[in-house]
Structures are given as structure tokens and as C-alpha cells.
N, C-alpha and C positions, 0 to 999 in steps of 0.2 A: 701294585701297578700292573696293568695288563701289558705283557712284553711282546705280544704278537703284533707285528707291524702290519698296518693296513696296506692295500694296494698303493703303490707309489711309483713315480717315474725314476728311471735310472738311465744315464747316458752310457750306453755301451761303447767302449772305445774302439777305434779302428783296428783292423787286424791286417797283418802282413805275412807273407810266406817266408821261407828260409832265406830267400835272396833279398828280402827287404821290399819286395813289390807289394803294393797295396792291394788287398783282395777284398776287403769289406770296409766301407766307410763307417764313421761313427754315427750312431743312431739312437734315438730315444726308444726305450721299451718300458713296459709296465711290469713290475715285479709283484706277484701276488702268491703268497704261500710258497716262495721258492721257485715258482714258475715264471717264465718270461712270455710276454705277449707283445708282439710288435705293434707300434703306433703308426708305422709308415712315415715317420717324420725324421728328417735328417737333423744333425747336431744343431744347426742354426735356427731350426723351427721349434723353439721351446713353446711358443704360443699354440701351435698346432698339436704338440704333444699334450699340453695341458687340456685342450679340448677333448682329445682322445681319452684321457684319464677320466674326465668328467662323464663322458658317454659310457665308459666301462663301468664306472661306479653305479650309474643309473640303471644300466641293464642288469648288473649283478644282483642289485638289491630291489629290483622292481617288484618282485613278489614276496619280499620279506619285510613287512611293516615293522617299524621299531616299536619295542615294548613301551608302555606308558607308565607314568608316575613312579620313576625309579630314583633312587638317591644318586647324588653326584658321583659317588665312587663307582657306580655301576654303568655310567654313561660314557661311552668312548667319544672322544673329541672327533675322531674320524667320522663317526656316525652323525654327529651334530653338524659337521661341515657338509657331509653328503646330503643330509636333510635340507640344509640351507640351499644347496645348489639345485635340488629337486624343485623347491618351491620358488626360489628367486632367480635362478640361473638365466632364464630367458626373458626376465622382466627388466633386468637392469639395463642401463644404457650401453654398456660395453661388456658383454658376457665373456669375451675372450680375456680381458684384463682381470675379471673376477676369477676365472679359472686359473690364471697364472698366480694370483695372490693366494688362492686356496692351496695351490701346489706348494708354495713356500711354507704355508702354515702346517701342511701335512708333514713336511720334512722335519719339523721341530716337535709338533704336538701330536702327530698321528698315533703314537703308541701310548698316549696318556689318556686319563679320564678327566671329567670336569672337576673332580676333587683335587686334581693337581694344579689347577689354575689359581694362582695367587700373585701378589705383587712381585715377589722374588723371581717366579717363573717367567712373568712378563718381562722383567728387567733382563733375564738371561736371553730371552728371545730377541730383544732389541740389540743386545751386544752381539748376538749371532748373526745379525743382519747388517752390522757395520760394514762400510760406512753409509749404508742406506737407511738412516734413521727416519726420514720422512716416509719411506716406503714401509718400514716396520710399523709405524703408527697407523698407516692406512690398512695394513693387514690385520692388526689387532682390532681395528674398528670392525672389520668383517667378522672376526671371531666373536666380538661382543654382540654383533647383530645376529650371528648364528645361534649363540647361546640364548639370546633374548627370544628368538623364534622357537627354540626348543622349549623354553619355559612357558611360553604362551600356548604351544601345542601339547603341553603336559607330558613332554618326554622326560623332563626332570622336575622333581617337586621341590628342589632346593635352589636357593638364590646363589648365583655364581657371579662374581665381579671381575671384570678385566681392567687392569691398570694400564693406562695409556701414557707414553712418554710425553714430555712437554711438546707442544705444538711448535715447530720451527717457525722463525719469522719468514714472512713471505718474501720472495726474491723480487726486487724492484729494479734490477739493472736495466737501463735503457740506453739507446744509441743516439749520439749526436748526429746531425744531418750529414756531415762530411764522412763520418765513419760508416753510416748506412749506405752512402753512395759508393764508397770503396768496396764494400761487400757485394753490392749489386753488380758493379762493373766487372769485378773479378769473376764473379760467377757467370756473367753473360759472355765475357770474352775468352775464357779458359778453353784451350784446345786439348783434345785427347792426345796422350803421348804413347807411342808403341815402340817396341824393340824389334828391329829388323832381324828376322830369324835365319836368313840365308843370303848367299851372294857375297860380293865383295864388301858390302856395308854391314855385314852380320854383326849384331851387338850394338849397333848405333841406335840411339834414341832419336826418334823423329816425331814431329807434331803432324796429326792428321787434320782433316777438315771438320771432323765431328766436334760438337760443343757439348760435353757431357754434363755440364752443370747449369744449363740455361733454365731448367726447371726449378733450380734453387733461386735464381734471380726472380723468377715469377712468384715463388713462394714468399720471398722477402718483400717485394713490392706489394703484394696482396695483403700480407700481414700488417705492413706499415699503414696502408690506406684504410683498412677495415678493423684492425685490432681483433680479429677473429682468433679463436683457439686453434692450435696447430692442426689437430686431426681434421677439423672441418675445412681447413684450407687445402691440405694435400689430397684429400679424398673428393674435393668438389668436382662436379661434372658440368660440362657445357650442355649436356642433354638432361632432360628430366628422367631420372631412373631411381629405382629403389635402393635404399642404403647409402645414397650419396647426396650431399648438399648440392643445390642447383644454382648455377650461374646463368640467369636468364638475360642474355645480352640484348635481346630484342627490346624488352621492357626496362632494362637497366636495374634489375632487382637481384639481390643475392639472398636466396632462401637458405639460411644456415641449417635449418632442420631438414633432414631427408624426408621425402614423401612418406607420410604415415607415422613419422617419428614424433615422440613427445619428449622434449628435453626435460632434465631434472630441474627442480626449483633452484638448486645451487649453482647450476651451470646453464644459465639461460642462453637461448640461441635465437634471438629475434631476426626477422628478415629486415634488410636495410636497403635503401636506395644507393646504388653504386656511384661513388664520385666520378664525375665526367672524365677526368684525366686518366683514371684507372680503367674506365669503361673503354676508352679508345684503345688501350693496350689489349684488353680482353677480346674485343672484336677481331683485332689483328691476330691474336694467338689462336683463336678458334678457327679462323679461316685459313691461316697460314700466310697471310699477307700476300707478297708477290710470288710465293712459292706454295701452291696448294698441297704439295707433298708434306709441308711442315704443319698442316692442320692437325689439331689435337682434339680428343674427346674429353680429357681431364686437364685440369689446371696444371697439375704437377705430374705430367706424363713422362716417365723415364723409360720403362720398357713399353714399346709400342702397344697402345690399347689398354694399358694398365696404369693406375696411379701408383706413385712410389712415396713411401714415408722418407722424408729428407733428414731424419735425425742425425745419422752418422755423417752424411755428406755436409750438412750444415756445420756440424762440429769440426770437421776438417777444414771447411772454408774459413771459419772464425780463427782457427789455429794458424792457417797459412797467411791470412791477411792481417790479423790483429795481434798475433802472439808477440808479447813484450812491448806492445805499443799502447794498449789500453788495459784498464783493470779486467781481471778475469771474471767469469760468471755469466758471460753472454750465452744464452741458449735460445732455442726457438721461441719460448714463451716471452722472451725479452722483447719480441716485436709487439706483443699486445701491450706490455709496459710502455713501450715507446710510443705507441699510438695514444694511450691515455695521457701520457706526460706532454706530448706535443700539443694535444687539443686543449689541455688546461693552460699550458704556457701561452696559447693563442687567445686566452680569455674567454673561451667558450663556456656556456652555461653548464655547470656540473650535472644537472638533471638530464639535459639533452645528451650530453656525452655518455652518461651511464646508460641511457636507453640505446644509444647507438652501439655501444660495446657489449650490451647484454650483461650489465653489471649492476649491482645494487648501488644506489646513490651514496649510502652511508660507507660502503666499502670503498668506493671511488675517492671520497673525501678523506677518509681515514688513511688510505695508503698513498694517494697522489695529491691530496689537497694542497700540500705545501708548495707545489709547483705552480699553483694559480697566483697571478700577480696580486690579486686582492685578498690573499689568504690572511685572515685575522686583521685586515686593515681597519675595518669598522670597529673592532674591539679596541684597538689602539687609539682611535680617534675619540672614543668615549672618555678616555683619560686625558688625552691631550687637550680637549676642548672643556674639560671640567664637568662633563655631563654625568660621569659615574658617581653614584651615591646620592645624586640630587633627585628629589621628588618632582614629578611633573606637575606643573601648575594646572589647576582645574580650568577647563575651557569656559 
């Protein structure tokens, strides 16, 4: 086994002086042959650091083509992953997410060769990523794709198999209408709380006029009405611009795909007609209603002029409102499950529902079909009326 570690990310801890005063914040650096190279990314920006590592690998090996037709024992997994990023990095739907997954793979596989890949090593990797079993499977799928590309490009002349863990069951937690309403109202009404830092009331906690979670209320409403995937909701813009889904309030259409984007076959993103009740909200949110200062460019605008991913804020909201009151497991994607469930409970045609949600009809029926009032009724009627097993009479 080659023990020379490839370039990898390391979170350099914060430093303090003798008095305990903070002098340097924690930051991500690239370690290569014992040398450190700054990524310019703070501790919380793992995604940015992963992109920096991807660029570093591409630049370092730009003029060093990989040798062809080598045995598995001579091909480093780090080189296979680097080759995969070079070829596929900018072609995938979410390159930042791919870079993050490759970073996790490098942490475990980076100093190994393809000859080290077997079912036991794959099982060790899954254990090393606990409790993120679903994430480990997705990362191993990337490794399998990278090895497949290396084989097709003749970097390795041997067949190497990646063993995937069992696919977890899809999460189908959904919200009752009253529970959804509680979440929305809490997010809409919540006021910011601050601690008075001076004067007679120093240390007292007071509420301000700011509403820090109204963007979460918008996120929930939009998710319930459209069943759209999370990223396409929070990054949606009221203006047509690159890299952002477009909410066209003038014509009442939501373009889930950003201009020039082509969604993957497995995660379809069809444009839809915006429901009228939701459209009325959107028109008001875009213009600011009675207060033009409240006008926004993005649906989930948290920092002025920028969209904000509500993942953590949504989790806090669920905990504050629903903790101990309903079953656990409610996440952002539960809004998509809820939209699918409600539409089927309302006896809507599954094919039209699937088209609206950007989902395959067979997937919709297999996962949510039991919510439809007519689910398997016709089959039961065949037995109840004695038709099952009888041959049809000739006309």
C-alpha cells in the first residue's frame, strides 16, 4: 500500500496568546507533502474549502497526465477521484456537493490503491461515516462512478467492484394541516430577542421589531403549495437570473430550472403554473406590500440581497414548535412529502400529481399511493363481485 497521503483538507484549530485572547480563527488549509496552503475558508465554510481543494488538485496535475493500462495495485484512488473531478466536476448538477463528497472519500481512501477496494473495505468506510449511512452510500456511488470512468479511459486494466450498503427506505414523514399551520405562524410571528448591554436594564432580554424567521414561513408555504425540492425553493429569485430558479409573478409561472440549466433525469424540475392563492402571497412578498422597504429579490432572503439556506433554522423551528408533540423526523424534504400526500388524499389523478411535482408516476404510486382513497379499491371489488377468476363472455 502506498502510504504517501495525497493533498487533503485539515481544519487548523484557532490559536490564542498567553492571556487566552484569540489571535487566529480556525480555518481550513490544504496539507500536501507536509506543507500547508491556505484555502481562505473559515471553519464553517467546508463547502468552499472542498472547492479550493478541487482547484488545487486540478492545477497541480494539469500537466501530469495519468499513466495508462496499469494494474489495480498501481493506481491510486486519489488519482482516480482527481480524474473524475477533472472530467465530471463542472458537468454535474451540484459541483460543490460533489467536491464535498470527494473530500470525505479522500479522508478514508486517499492513501490506498484500487487493489484495496473490496467488500470489507467498503463496509469499514460505511462504519467510519456513521451515523450518515445514506451519505456513505452516495459517496461510494461516486467512488464507483470514478472507478468506472478510470476503466473506460484505460487508466486501469482490471475490474474493480465497489460494494454499496443497503439503500435506506425513503423518508415519507408528512405534516397534518394543523401542524403545518403552527409552524408557519410561529415562523411568521417570531421576534428577534436581544440582551441589553448597558444602562440600568443591562442583561435584560427584550424583543425587537425584527422578524428573523419570516423567510422560513415563506419557505414552508411555497414547499407545501408546490412540492418543490428544498434547494430550488430557497434559491428561487423574483428576477430572471443565472443559477437561480425564477418565480415569474407577472405570468404566474415557476421555472424550477435556472436559465440554461438541464436537470438530471432522476431529479426532474418541470415548470409549473403557480396556484392562485400562493401567487397572491408572492406578489406581495416581491413588492413589499404596504412597505416597499420589505421588497425582496429572493423568496428566502435572509441577508439583504442574498438567498439563505434555511436548513438549520427550519430544524430549530421544528424543535421549538413540535418537540415532544409529534413524531420526530420532520425535515425540509417533508414539505415535498406533504404536498404529494395531500394531493392524493384529495383524489387528484396520480399522473397529473407526478407531473406537477416532477416525479415519476411509478415512484409516486409506490411511495404515496396508499394515501389515495381509491387505492386498490378496484382490485377488492373484483373479488367482492365475484369477477376474479371468471372468463369474460364473448361479445
